[in-house]
C-alpha positions in Angstrom: 0.0 0.0 0.0 1.4 3.4 -1.0 0.9 6.1 1.5 -0.1 9.5 0.3 2.4 12.2 1.3 1.2 14.8 3.8 2.3 18.3 4.9 5.7 18.2 6.7 5.4 19.8 10.1 9.0 20.8 10.1 8.6 22.6 6.8 5.6 24.4 8.2 7.5 25.4 11.4 10.4 26.7 9.3 8.1 28.7 7.1 6.4 30.2 10.1 9.8 31.0 11.8 11.1 32.6 8.6 8.0 34.8 8.4 8.5 35.9 12.1 12.2 36.5 11.6 11.6 38.6 8.4 9.1 40.8 10.4 11.5 41.2 13.3 14.5 41.9 11.1 12.5 44.7 9.4 11.9 46.2 12.8 15.5 45.9 13.9 16.8 47.4 10.6 14.4 50.3 10.9 15.4 50.9 14.5 18.7 52.5 13.5 17.4 54.2 10.3 15.9 57.3 12.0 18.9 58.0 14.4 21.3 57.5 11.4 19.2 59.8 9.2 19.1 62.5 11.9 22.8 62.2 12.7 23.9 62.3 9.1 21.2 64.7 7.8 22.2 67.8 9.9 25.0 69.1 12.1 23.6 67.8 15.4 27.1 67.2 16.6 30.4 68.1 15.0 34.0 67.5 15.6 36.3 64.4 15.7 34.3 62.6 18.4 31.1 63.2 16.4 32.8 61.8 13.2 34.0 58.7 15.0 30.5 58.2 16.5 28.9 58.6 13.1 31.3 56.1 11.5 30.7 53.6 14.3 26.9 54.1 14.0 27.2 53.5 10.3 29.3 50.3 10.8 26.9 49.0 13.4 23.9 49.7 11.2 25.6 47.8 8.3 26.6 45.0 10.6 23.1 44.5 11.9 21.8 44.4 8.3 24.5 41.9 7.3 23.8 39.6 10.2 20.1 39.8 9.8 20.4 38.9 6.1 22.6 35.9 7.1 19.9 34.6 9.5 17.2 34.9 6.8 19.4 33.3 4.2 20.2 30.3 6.5 16.5 29.8 7.3 15.7 30.0 3.6 18.3 27.5 2.8 17.1 25.1 5.5 13.5 25.6 4.3 14.7 24.8 0.7 16.3 21.5 1.9 13.2 20.5 3.8 10.6 18.6 1.8 7.1 20.1 1.9 5.5 16.7 1.9 6.5 13.5 3.7 5.0 10.2 4.6 2.4 10.1 7.4 4.9 8.3 9.6 7.6 10.9 9.2 5.0 13.7 9.6 3.8 12.1 12.9 7.4 11.9 14.1 8.1 15.5 13.0 4.9 16.7 14.6 6.1 15.3 17.9 9.4 17.2 17.5 8.0 20.5 16.1 4.4 20.3 17.3 
């Protein structure tokens, strides 16, 4: 008897996690946008210390974006490696693990 494949709970869990992470990443990235815009858009603070602060803010903003993209990329890759459909037995075992 051939079993009809069913939805893979692990695939579903990864898809949901990816959606949550994308939403949170968007919020994290936006968190530094306004301070960066304000700092670089007008002379709110000038001098060598201000320049160093601005450079560090820019580096940290870029680092956050790079790391966030890495997390999303890794989740996308794992999702791509995870079959959407599996046998009922595998689905049951995955369901216990990823509920």
